[in-house]
C-alpha positions as CSV (number, residue, x, y, z in Angstrom):
1,X,-38.3,21.8,4.8
2,X,-40.8,21.1,7.8
3,X,-40.6,23.9,10.1
4,X,-41.1,20.8,12.4
5,X,-38.2,18.9,10.5
6,X,-35.2,21.4,10.3
7,X,-35.9,21.9,14.4
8,X,-35.9,18.4,15.1
9,X,-32.4,18.3,12.3
10,X,-31.3,21.1,14.5
11,X,-32.0,19.9,18.1
12,X,-30.2,16.1,16.7
13,X,-26.8,18.1,15.5
14,X,-26.8,19.8,19.3
15,X,-27.2,16.3,21.0
16,X,-25.6,13.8,18.9
17,X,-23.6,14.7,15.6
18,X,-22.9,11.5,14.6
19,X,-26.3,10.0,14.3
20,X,-27.0,14.0,12.6
21,X,-24.1,13.0,10.1
22,X,-26.1,9.7,9.7
23,X,-29.0,11.4,9.1
24,X,-28.0,13.8,6.3
25,X,-26.3,11.3,4.6
26,X,-29.8,9.2,4.4
27,X,-31.3,12.5,3.4
28,X,-28.8,12.7,0.7
29,X,-28.9,8.7,-0.5
30,X,-33.0,9.6,-0.9
31,X,-32.3,12.4,-2.9
32,X,-34.5,14.4,-0.7
33,X,-32.4,17.8,-0.6
34,X,-35.1,19.7,0.6
35,X,-35.3,18.1,4.1
36,X,-31.7,18.5,4.6
37,X,-30.6,20.9,7.4
38,X,-28.3,23.3,5.4
39,X,-27.9,26.0,8.6
40,X,-25.7,23.2,10.5
41,X,-24.2,21.4,7.3
42,X,-23.0,24.6,6.6
43,X,-21.0,25.2,10.1
44,X,-20.2,21.8,10.3
45,X,-18.7,21.8,6.8
46,X,-16.6,25.1,7.6
47,X,-15.5,23.2,11.1
48,X,-14.3,20.4,9.0
49,X,-12.1,22.3,6.9
50,X,-10.4,24.7,9.5
51,X,-10.0,21.3,11.7
52,X,-8.3,19.5,8.2
53,X,-5.8,23.0,8.0
54,X,-4.8,23.2,11.2
55,X,-4.0,19.4,11.8
56,X,-2.0,20.3,8.4
57,X,0.0,23.3,9.7
58,X,0.4,21.4,13.2
59,X,2.2,18.0,11.9
60,X,4.3,19.8,9.1
61,X,5.5,22.3,12.1
62,X,6.4,19.2,14.5
63,X,7.9,17.0,11.1
64,X,10.2,19.8,10.3
65,X,11.1,20.9,13.7
66,X,12.0,17.2,14.4
67,X,13.9,17.2,11.4
68,X,16.1,20.7,12.6
69,X,17.0,19.1,15.6
70,X,17.8,15.7,14.1
71,X,20.0,17.7,11.7
72,X,21.6,19.9,14.3
73,X,22.2,17.7,16.6
74,X,23.0,14.6,16.2
75,X,24.9,13.8,19.5
76,X,21.9,14.4,20.8
77,X,19.3,12.0,18.6
78,X,17.1,9.7,19.9
79,X,14.6,7.2,19.6
80,X,11.7,9.5,20.3
81,X,13.2,12.1,17.6
82,X,13.6,9.4,14.6
83,X,9.4,8.4,15.9
84,X,8.4,11.8,15.6
85,X,9.4,12.2,12.8
86,X,8.2,8.7,11.1
87,X,5.1,9.6,12.4
88,X,4.6,12.7,11.4
89,X,5.8,11.5,7.8
90,X,3.4,9.1,7.5
91,X,0.3,10.9,9.0
92,X,0.8,13.8,6.5
93,X,1.4,11.0,3.5
94,X,-2.1,10.1,4.4
95,X,-3.4,13.7,4.8
96,X,-1.6,15.3,1.6
97,X,-3.0,11.9,-0.3
98,X,-5.8,15.1,-1.6
99,X,-4.5,17.0,-3.8
100,X,-6.2,20.3,-2.1
101,X,-5.0,19.9,1.5
102,X,-1.3,18.9,-0.5
103,X,-1.4,22.4,-2.0
104,X,-2.5,23.9,1.2
105,X,0.7,22.4,3.2
106,X,2.4,23.8,0.6
107,X,1.1,27.5,0.4
108,X,1.2,27.1,4.4
109,X,4.8,26.0,4.1
110,X,6.6,29.5,5.2
111,X,4.2,29.8,8.2
112,X,4.8,26.2,9.4
113,X,9.2,26.7,8.7
114,X,9.3,29.7,10.7
115,X,7.0,27.9,13.7
116,X,9.4,25.0,13.4
117,X,12.4,27.0,13.5
118,X,11.5,28.8,16.4
119,X,10.8,25.7,18.4
120,X,13.4,24.0,17.3
121,X,16.0,26.7,18.2
122,X,13.6,26.7,21.8
123,X,14.1,23.1,22.1
124,X,17.7,23.1,21.5
125,X,19.3,26.0,22.4
126,X,20.6,27.1,19.7
127,X,20.1,30.2,17.7
128,X,17.7,31.4,15.3
129,X,20.6,32.0,12.9
130,X,21.7,28.2,13.1
131,X,18.8,27.6,10.6
132,X,18.4,28.6,7.2
133,X,16.1,31.6,6.6
134,X,13.5,29.7,4.3
135,X,12.9,26.6,3.8
136,X,15.2,24.8,1.0
137,X,12.8,22.0,0.7
138,X,9.0,21.7,-0.3
139,X,6.0,20.2,1.9
140,X,6.5,17.0,-0.1
141,X,9.6,16.9,0.5
142,X,9.9,17.4,4.4
143,X,7.3,14.5,4.3
144,X,9.2,12.4,2.0
145,X,12.6,13.0,3.7
146,X,14.0,10.1,5.3
147,X,15.7,10.1,8.7
148,X,19.1,9.6,8.6
149,X,20.7,6.4,10.2
């Protein structure tokens, strides 16, 4: 790869990430692998993987916390809680279609569950001891768990 081409792609990465991605896709399509901006590609892919994992953790925590609130305080159930559970379940179903992210969700379930318990206890005013110490469900089961009427 020429120094000028590398500099142009690096500058494009900083200026317009989407245009840079288009350029990278074009290079791959033409099999011009020597022309690719590997330094920024490595950074971009690493950031994307971190972002995907963070999203799985965040959505799982919100989903579980709302299920815990729903189950522990039936008298305070709101349409908003139901909507949050349904939305997070739907989003996680889409995200977890990837086997890799599904495996990750199962791997981080203990961490997600502990956070969810902390948030549910804080939002409900119930003691932490009101909730099971460990998740009795897998991540996939939490996602598929129907919201009781």
